[in-house]
C-alpha positions in Angstrom: -30.7 -25.3 -58.9 -32.6 -27.6 -61.2 -31.2 -29.2 -64.6 -28.8 -26.2 -65.7 -25.2 -25.8 -65.0 -22.8 -22.8 -63.9 -21.5 -21.1 -66.9 -17.7 -20.7 -66.0 -16.4 -17.6 -66.4 -19.8 -15.8 -66.8 -20.8 -15.5 -63.3 -24.3 -16.8 -64.4 -26.3 -20.1 -63.8 -27.7 -21.1 -67.0 -30.1 -23.7 -68.6 -28.8 -24.5 -72.1 -27.9 -21.3 -73.3 -30.5 -19.2 -71.3 -29.8 -17.0 -68.6 -32.0 -17.8 -65.5 -31.6 -14.3 -63.8 -32.8 -11.5 -66.1 -32.4 -8.7 -63.5 -32.1 -7.8 -59.7 -34.2 -4.7 -58.7 -34.0 -3.6 -55.1 -37.2 -2.5 -53.6 -36.6 0.2 -50.8 -39.2 1.3 -48.2 -39.8 4.8 -47.9 -41.4 7.1 -45.4 -42.7 9.5 -48.0 -43.1 8.7 -51.4 -43.6 12.0 -52.8 -40.5 13.5 -51.2 -38.4 10.2 -52.0 -39.8 10.6 -55.8 -38.6 14.3 -55.8 -35.3 13.3 -54.4 -34.3 10.6 -56.8 -35.7 12.6 -59.9 -34.5 16.1 -59.1 -31.4 15.5 -57.0 -29.9 12.0 -58.0 -30.9 12.3 -61.6 -33.1 9.3 -61.9 -36.1 9.1 -64.3 -39.8 8.1 -63.4 -40.4 4.5 -65.1 -44.0 4.0 -63.7 -46.0 4.7 -60.6 -48.7 3.0 -58.9 -50.5 3.6 -55.6 -47.7 3.4 -52.9 -45.0 2.6 -55.3 -42.8 3.9 -58.0 -39.9 2.7 -60.3 -37.0 5.1 -61.0 -34.0 4.5 -63.1 -30.9 6.0 -64.3 -28.8 4.4 -67.3 -31.5 1.6 -67.5 -30.8 0.5 -64.0 -34.1 0.5 -61.7 -34.7 1.0 -58.1 -38.3 0.5 -56.7 -39.4 2.7 -53.9 -42.7 1.5 -51.7 -44.4 3.6 -49.2 -44.5 2.0 -45.9 -44.3 -1.5 -47.2 -41.5 -4.0 -48.2 -38.4 -3.6 -46.4 -36.8 -1.6 -43.5 -35.3 1.8 -43.4 -31.5 2.0 -43.8 -30.9 -0.4 -46.6 -27.4 0.0 -48.3 -27.1 -0.3 -52.1 -23.6 -0.4 -53.9 -24.0 0.9 -57.5 -21.1 0.8 -59.9 -20.6 3.8 -62.1 -17.9 4.7 -64.6 -16.8 7.9 -63.0 -17.4 8.5 -59.3 -15.8 12.0 -59.2 -17.9 13.2 -62.1 -21.2 11.7 -60.4 -20.0 13.2 -57.0 -19.6 16.7 -58.7 -23.0 16.4 -60.2 -24.9 15.2 -57.0 -23.0 17.8 -54.9 -24.1 20.5 -57.0 -27.7 19.3 -56.9 -27.6 19.3 -53.1 -27.5 15.5 -52.5 -27.0 14.5 -48.9 -23.4 13.3 -48.9 -22.6 10.9 -46.1 -19.0 10.2 -47.1 -17.1 12.1 -49.7 -15.1 9.8 -52.5 -12.6 7.5 -50.8 -10.2 5.0 -52.3 -10.8 1.2 -51.1 -9.2 -2.1 -52.3 -12.8 -2.9 -54.2 -13.6 0.6 -55.4 -13.3 4.3 -55.4 -16.6 5.4 -53.8 -18.7 7.9 -52.0 -21.9 7.5 -50.1 -25.1 9.3 -50.4 -28.1 9.2 -47.9 -32.0 9.4 -49.2 -34.7 10.9 -47.3 -35.7 7.4 -45.8 -32.1 6.8 -44.4 -31.1 4.5 -47.3 -27.5 4.8 -48.3 -26.4 4.6 -52.0 -22.6 3.7 -52.4 -21.6 4.9 -55.9 -18.3 3.5 -56.7 -16.0 3.3 -59.9 -12.7 1.4 -60.3 -10.0 1.9 -57.5 -7.6 4.8 -58.1 -3.8 4.0 -57.9 -2.0 4.9 -54.8 -3.0 4.6 -51.4 -6.4 2.8 -50.3 -8.2 3.4 -47.1 -8.6 0.3 -44.8 -12.2 -0.7 -44.3 -13.5 -1.0 -40.6 -14.8 -4.2 -42.0 -11.6 -6.1 -41.8 -11.5 -5.0 -38.0 -14.8 -6.2 -37.3 -14.1 -9.5 -39.0 -10.8 -9.9 -37.1 -12.5 -9.2 -33.7 -15.0 -11.9 -34.0 
């Protein structure tokens, strides 16, 4: 990792006082850039940052996702997106006609719901877990079986 050091407690690799990683932006391969653009802007509430042939960048609350038509990646990518209030966002997206894959559920790591985009990508929006019962993830069963 070079001549830096792990900045304990910050979750960051640092060289001196600089952060080495400034940002992580997923690039999702989409089948139809125009349809995906409309879905992210009109349904999911993102804003258009920029567009170029075959690629756009959209963002919400200063967090970007790039969409690329026919290149860079595969259908069905899953993204986990942390939000302040999953219930409020779920209500907003449901009203706008988002394709809800799973309604809000309480897990050990988050209270989350899943939305599917036109190219089959799954956006998992989650906030802090709620008090009370939590759903057991199938991931635990898959791990135990292997």
